[in-house]
N, C-alpha and C positions, 0 to 999 in steps of 0.2 A: 573326492576332495570337494571342499566347498567352492561354489562358483565365484564367490567374491575374492578368492585368493589369487594374487597375480602370479600363479605358478602354472607350469605347463604339465598336463596330466600324462604326457608321454614320457619316454625315458625308462629308467630302471636298469637292472643288471644286464650286462652284455654277455656274449657267449663265453667269454673267458673268466667269468666271475667265480666259477666253481661252486655255485649254489647246489647243484644236483637237482634231481627230479623231485617234485612235490605235488600235492593235491592242489587243485585250483580253488581259490577263495573268491567266489563270485561277487561278494560285497566289498572286496578289498582291491584297491588300485595298485598295490605293491606287486612286484614280481611274484608269481605263485610259489617259486622255490624259496624265496626269502620269507614269504608269509608262512610257509610250512616250517621253516627253521624257528621262527618266532613262536609258532604254536607248539612246537616240540619243546621249547623252553618254558612253556606254561604261560605264555603271553598271548593276548588277543590281538591278532594282526590288524584288525580294523581299529581297535583302540590305539595301537602304536602309530598307525598312519594318521589318525586324528591328532594325536599329541604332536607328531612331527609337523603337521600343518600349522597347528597353533603356535609352536615354537618359532617356525620360520616367519609366519605372518606377524608375530610380535616384533621380530627384527626388521621386517620390511615395512610394516605399518601401511600396507596397501600402496606402497611406492616401489622404488627400485633401489638397488645397492649403488648409490651415486658414485662412490669412490671407485668401485670395481668397474662399473660401466664406463667411467671416464678414462681409466688407465689401462684397461685390458682389451685387446682386439676381440671382436665377437667370435672369430673362428679359432682363437688360440686354445690349445689343448695342453694339459699338464698332468703330472701325477702328484697327488697329495699323500704324504706319509703321516699317519697318526702315530706319534712317538711318545713313549712314557718318559717323563722328565725325572721321575723318581720310582723307586721300587714299590710294588704293591700287587693288587689282584685286579685283573681286568673284568669289567662287567658293562654290558650295554653296547657291545660292538655291532650286533645286528640292528639295534635301535638306531645307532649312528648311520648305518646303511639306509635305514628307512628314511631318515632325514634327508640324506643325499638323494634318495629316490624321488622325493616330492619336489626337489629343486631342479635336478638335472633334466635338461631339455633333450638330451641325447642319451643313448645307451652309455653306461659306464662300466668299466672293467674293475673288478675287485680282486685283490690278492690278500688272503687272510693268513696272517703270520701266527696268531695265537687265537685261542677260544675263550669265551666267557668262563671265568673261574680259574684261569691259569695265573700263576704267579709270574710277574714280569719284573725286569730290572730296568734301571735308569738307562736311557738311550736305546731301548729295545723298540723295534717297529711292531706295532699292533695290527695295523690295517693300512693297505695302500690302495688308492682309488685313482683311476685315470678317467678324465672327462674334460669337458670344456672348463677352462680356467675360471671364467666368470662364475660358473655354477659352483665350483669347488669353494671359491672364496665367499660366495653368498651363503653357502650352507655351513661354513666353517664354525662359526660361533655357536649356532644352535646345536650342531652335532657334538661339539666339545662340551658345551654346558651339560648335556645329558650324560655323555660318556664319563666326564670327570666326576660328576655327582654320583653316578652308580658305582663307578670303580672305587670311589672313596668309601662308600658304604660297604662294599665287598671287602676292601682292605681292612677296615676296622673290624668287621665281623670275623675275618680270618684270624686276627690277633686274639679275639676271644675264644674262637674254636681251638686254636693252638694251645691256649692256656688251660683249656678243659680236657685236652687230649688224654685218654686213658682213664678218665674218671667215671665214664658212663653218663655224665650230665651233658646237656646240649644247651647252647645259647639260643634264645628265642627273641623275636622282635615284638613290637606292640603296634597299636593303631596310631602312634604318634608319628604320622607320615605327612609329607607335603601334599596339600590338597591337589587332587588330580593326578598324582604320581604314585599312588599307593602300590599298584600292581608292579610298577617298575622298581620301586625301592625295595619291596619285599622279594622280588626276583634277585636283586643285588645281594640281599641277605643270604639267599640260597647259594648264590655264586661263591660267597665267602665261607660256606660251610655251616651256616646257621639254619634254624628251623623257623618256619612261619607260624605265628599265632593266628587267630582268626583274621579273615580278610575283611569282615564287615560285622555290623551289629546283628545280622540275620543268620549267619552260618554257624554261630556258636553263642552260648550265653556266658557272661562273666558277671557274677553277682559281686558288686563292690559295696563299699561302706554306705553310700547313699541309698542303694537298694535295700540294704539291711535296715537302715533307719526308717525308710518308708514302709517296709513290710513288717516291722515290729520284731525283727530278730534274724540272725543269720540262717538258722534252720528253717524258719518260716519262709524266708526268701527263696531258699533252695527248693523247698517243696512246692512253692507256687510256680516256679519255672518248670519244674518237672511235670506238674499236672497240666500246665498250659501247652508245653512243647515237649512231649515225651520222647521224641526222636532226636532232639537237639543236644549236642554235647554241652555239658555245664561245668564251668569252673567257678569255684567260690573263693573269694578273698577273705582271709581271716587276719586279725590283728593280734590275737592272743591264743595261747594253748587251750584256754577254755572254749573259745569259739571253734577251734580245731576239733576238739572232742565232739562238740555238737554236730558239726557237719559230717564228720566221719560216721557217727551213729545214724545220721539221717540218710546216709548212703551215697554221699558225694565221692566221686572217683578221681577228681582232679582238684587240687586245692592250692591256692596262691598264698604263700607266706609273706605278708607285707611287712617290710622293715624289721624282719627277724635278724638277730645276730647269728653268726655261724654256730655259736653254742646253742641258741634257741632252735636253730634248724636241726641240730643233732637230736635235741629233745623231741622235736616234732616227728622226725623220722622214726625214732624209737617208739613213740606213742602210736603212730599210724601202723607200724609193723607190716608194711606191704599192702594194707587195705585200700590205699589210694596213692595216686601219683602226686608228688609235691613239686612246686615251683617257687623258687626264691625270687623276691622282687624288692627293690628299694635298697639303698645303702650299698649298692654293688659297684665296684670299680674293677678295672682290669687287674689291679694289684691284689684285690681280695677274692677274685674269681675262683682261684683254686681252693681257697679255704672253704668257700660255700659249696663247691662241687664235691669236695671230700666228705661233706656231711651225709651224702647219700641222696640229695634231692635230684629229681630228674631233669629239671630245666632251670636256667637262670634267665629271667625276663629283663631285657635291656632296651629301654626306649631310646637310649642315646645312639643306638646303631643307625636309626633313621633320622632322629631330630638333631644330632650334634656331630655327626661324622664330618671331618674336613674332606674336601675334594682330593682326589689323586691328580697330581699335576700331569696333564697330557697336552701335548702341543701338536700342531699341524705344520709340517715342513713341505713346501712346494718345490718341485724339481721338474726338469724337462721330461716329457713323456718319452719312453724308450720306443 
């Protein structure tokens, strides 16, 4: 962790946390078992630790938690229960543990009641942590901000996934994510049963309308990307059935149907006839999701999963340590 953060680099999970054995992450200050759980979930433990430090430092602003220091004895110990205030899908529990890890000056004990991706009910305990009371209260808001945000995304995604169940179509996210939180927000989409689109501008190509204008046509843009980056997956956005014919003939194997109606998507599926995978985008709502999925498209692209999902209300309840 950064030397200018007023956090103690000791602490972490205690013997009773139930993390299990894991490989050691030499560049990560988190407990190795927790780091392994994050890695198993597709997250970079070092990145998560850095984000946890940033979140806590934002709250402390290089000072101390004045309210907690004034009111709580230094040696007091308590148990904090993270409790769902409403029904939804949990996501980010191990990230919340990482936040606690960078704050807690002593070892802390963790009891995990649910896992990321589990459906939860109002009043249900998600995670219980026993440590110094001061540390628990200092970490509370940073841990909850992340946990509520990610669980809200997972809950919204699950609603879409449920709406599409049995159709063969999957809901996908976009790059409309909060700066600095992309990997976490896309992880939350996975927890909710969704599929990630590209993670960055470099791991896949998406030829959009502005690329088409600059390249002189949709087929020309596709061919230019294919020639420059032959190994990179390419998706091409089309606005009309005419453009669709062009890119199919050019050899595109993944095509984004932008602002097509369900009827137009049906025409597109029939025109392509299995030669390319199709993704619907724009004009999509949860109420119309099934109608689009029933047309035979493979994906529904929904930027709202990450840019507009409300949080899932989760609180922290303090009690005496057993």
